[in-house]
C-alpha positions, 0 to 999 in steps of 0.5 A: 448490610445493615446487620453488618453495620450494626455489628460494627457500631457495637464493636466500637461501643465496647472499645474505649477510644485511644488516649492521645499521647503527649506528642501526638495531637488529637484528630481534628475531626470537626474540620472535614466532617464525613457527611460533607464529603459524601454525595447525596445518595450515599449520605441518604443510604449511609454508604461509605462514599469514596468522594469521586465524581461520580462515586463508585455506588452512583456509577454502579447504579448509573445514577446522577451523583450529586454533592450538595454544600460548598465542599462539592458545589463546583463539581455538581455543576460539572456535566458529562460533557465536561468529563468527556472533553477532559478525557479528550485533552488527556488523550491528546497531550498523551498522543503528542507526548508519544509523537515527540518521543517517536520523533526523537528516535528518527534519523536526522535526515527524515526529521529535516523539514523546511522552516517555511512549511508548517510541520507535523512530525509524524513518523512512518512507524506511527499512526497520526492522531485523529484529533484536530490541531489548533494551528491549522486555520486556512480559509477553508479548514473548516470544510477540509477538517470535517471530512476526516471521518468521511474519508476514513469511512470511505477508506474502510469501505474500500478494504475488501476481505473475501473468500477465493473459491479457487484457493479455498482461502480468505484474502484481504486487499487494503485501500491502496490495492488494485482491487480496492475500487472494484470492491467499492463498485461491487458494493454499489452494485449490491444496492441497485434493484435486482432487475437491473442486474445481469443474470450472470452478474450475481454469480461473480465473486471479485477475488475469485474473478481477479484470481488467475486459474491458469497460473496456479503452482502445483503442490505435488511432490515426488522423486519422479519429477526431480529425476525427470529434470535431471534426465533432461540435464536441467534444460541445458539446451534452453538454459542460456536463452532464459538466463540471458533473458533475466541477466540482461534485463530485470537483474539490473533493477534488483542486482543481488544475484552473483552472476559469475558464481551462479553460472559456475554452479550451473555448469556443474549441474550440466556437466554433473560435476556435483553428484549431489547437487544442493536442492536449494540451488536447484530451486533457485536455478529453475526459478531464474529460468522461469522468470527469464522465460517470462520477461525475455523478448521472444523472436520465436514463437516456441522453444522445444514446442512451448511458448513463453507462458507454458515454459515459465509456468512449467519451470515455476512449478518445478522450482516449487517441487524443490522448495517443498522438499526443502521444508523451509531451508535457511540459506541464501539460495532459498531466500533468492528463490523465494524472491524470483517466485514473488517476482514471477507471481508479480508479472503474472499479475497475481498480487496475492501470491507475490505477497505470500512468497515475499513475505516467506523470503522476509521471514527466512531472512530474519530467522537466518539473521541475514538482517543482522551484522553477526558474521562480518567475516562470512565470504558471502557477507556482501551478497547477503547484504544486497539480498537482504536490502533488495528484499527490504525495499521490494517488500514495502513496495509490493505491500503498498500495492496490495494495501497490506502491512509489510513484515519488516518490523522496526528499522532498528532490528536491521543493522546489516550494512547497506551496500555502498553508494558507489558507481557500480550497478549495485548502487541502486540498492541504497537508493531504493531503500531510501525511496522505499522509506518514502513509499512507507510514509505515503502509505501510513500518513496519507492513506492510513491516517486519521487526520483532517485533509488539511493536515494530510495536504501539508504532509504530502507537501512535505513528502513531495519535497523529500521525493524532490531531495531524493531525486536531486541526490541520485547519481548522474549516471542513473538520474532520470530526466525529470523537472527540467534536469538534463545530463551534463554529459553524453549518455550514449556510452553509459552501460546497459545497467545504467540505462535500465536503472534510469528508466525504471527509477523515472517511471517509479517516481512519477507513479508515487507522486501520482499516488501521493496526491490521488486522494485529493483528486478523489476528494475533488471528484466526490464533492464536486466543488471548486477546490481551494487553491492549495488542493487545486495545486495537488490535483494539478500535480497528480494529473500531470504525474499521471500523463508524465508516467504514460509519456515516459512508458510510451517513448520507451516502448517506441525505442526498446522492445524488451520493456514491452515484456515487463508485464508489470508495467501494465500496472503503472499504465492502468493506474495512470489511465485510471487517474485520468479518466476520473476528471474526464468522466465528471468534467466532460468534453472541455479544454481541460480534458482534451489533454487528458484524452490525448494521454489516454489515447496514448496509453491505448497504444501502449497497451496495444503493443503488449498484444501477447497479454490478453489482459492488455488486449481486453483493457484496449477494448474496454478503454475504447468503449468508454472513450466513445461513450465519453465523447458522445456524452460530452454536450451533456457533461458540465464544463470546467467553467460551469464547475467554477461558477457553481459551488455545487454541480446539479443533482444529476451529476452527483455520484451514482447518478445514471449515465447514458448507457451503452452495450458491454461486450459479453466477456466483460460480465466475467469482471463483474460490472455489467451494469455500471455507469461510465463514472463507475467504470472509470474508477475500475481502472484504478485497479485493472492492473491487478487482473490475472495474466491469461494464456494467449 
């Protein structure tokens, strides 16, 4: 490098300096001498300094860059922390700019926020910035703001990604999934001494345990299977019973199958009017029969020698055979069939398969353009709209239930006309679209955002107000009896579809409201200190929603037998039960927990009514075991008054502390939690709804 520098100087010596012209003044080199602009090291080494701080040479050599003299005196006093703070400031301003741009693209309805509430404009499509804002200063804000890293770390720890030995595939379950807290318990168990673990517990695998081996769709295809179906005349003798089991029940919740056209085409199958029936319709037909067989009320033990689950799984497998032969057909029947396959998996309590099938339905819609308004003159355009938007809302709900992102993309992609908000049974579709958007906000802003607890609290209150506005705008015919609302007319003459929709919307409202405020209940049970007043209010709302969920389902079960066969209701009941058991395990027997105890006992009655489900029966046994232990240890638990008088509970009540044990039934070791405390087992019920549905 020195030789090169010498050559440069030699070339400059042989060149005459350029003469300044009359119009061009000579360079004023004395005003900014180069030596004053270079750092100490570049001046010493005679490098060409780029005048940055730090300069490129010092940065490359990882040396402290120092400027002497008055020109860089200010810069030399600036430490690395100053640069870091400056970069954070730029990042904060950039994030605020992005949020402002995203807010300008949202709909007017979603951007309406009461002026009395502090606003945090974070759209559902973005992840809020983790930097704290300067305008949130409640009396306990310092403590709440300091929990953001801890809450984020806990959320990440609850996410699990494991190998399923039954399917030879990897499955991911996020923080809002039914397997999240079981995964947390598994990690806690791995830190315990080996001698405390049951010998069979080490062999357990969480995802493999939750898998339903009795519900494994067959992938074998062949003409012999389709020929057998044709020879049995497409199950003509049982078809009417199974179709009625669907169309008189869950069809009213997702009403996007043209019943009249479906029955006409089914008649063509039975009486061989179509010599070459379309495989996509046969697949749809078989999936409808499978779903109807699964959720109908069975007054008889068997039909043609088969019971509920054997019929449903047989028809499910045959529908899969036709789907395999179609090889990704892009038509309406294929999309609707994939929807039914997803709903069957959901009611079989196999959330991973349900997510996969519904994802296929979404991608098929997108590839066929069913989300776009490109063929408005299509005679089935109305049914395409109902199907697409029904799948749209279900995709958001189901993705939230497994803690995974939906596959819908931005809302701007979808310009298909939304069904009208009329007085028909199909009006539930646009209302469920609105509710799905609220669920998406809960998922992104409450469960997957890196913001302080105080900011999350304000967002939760805003979402609650949005839920209440949605509830108030519902048509009177399908509006649930919530918040003191009473029908201004007699509902005795309401059609069946209105009664079904009213019941389901009420349960969904309470379930989402409970999940909306559950992170704050978890924060309280983890910290075990008396919460601030605003946090205490959200905890009360969470527990109240959980009790209301159980109460509504219990009332429905007393009157309607059909509801006991909607097996996914087990998930709603167990989510509510888990929410109530968390504070019960911390506070023990006291006046506050006695109300919660009565609701848990009511949940036991609900599960006992679903005696066909092995999962429901085993769940009842588990809850009763833990309630007995809970009552027995009541004298050892701190009361609510003790919690108020002490900022922190004794160390013996800290998370992970040993609790009085009891004998676990032998079959419970299959769930992989043989040696957990009562507190740990209580948390299990956040996820028990994801257990597989087994044959009775």
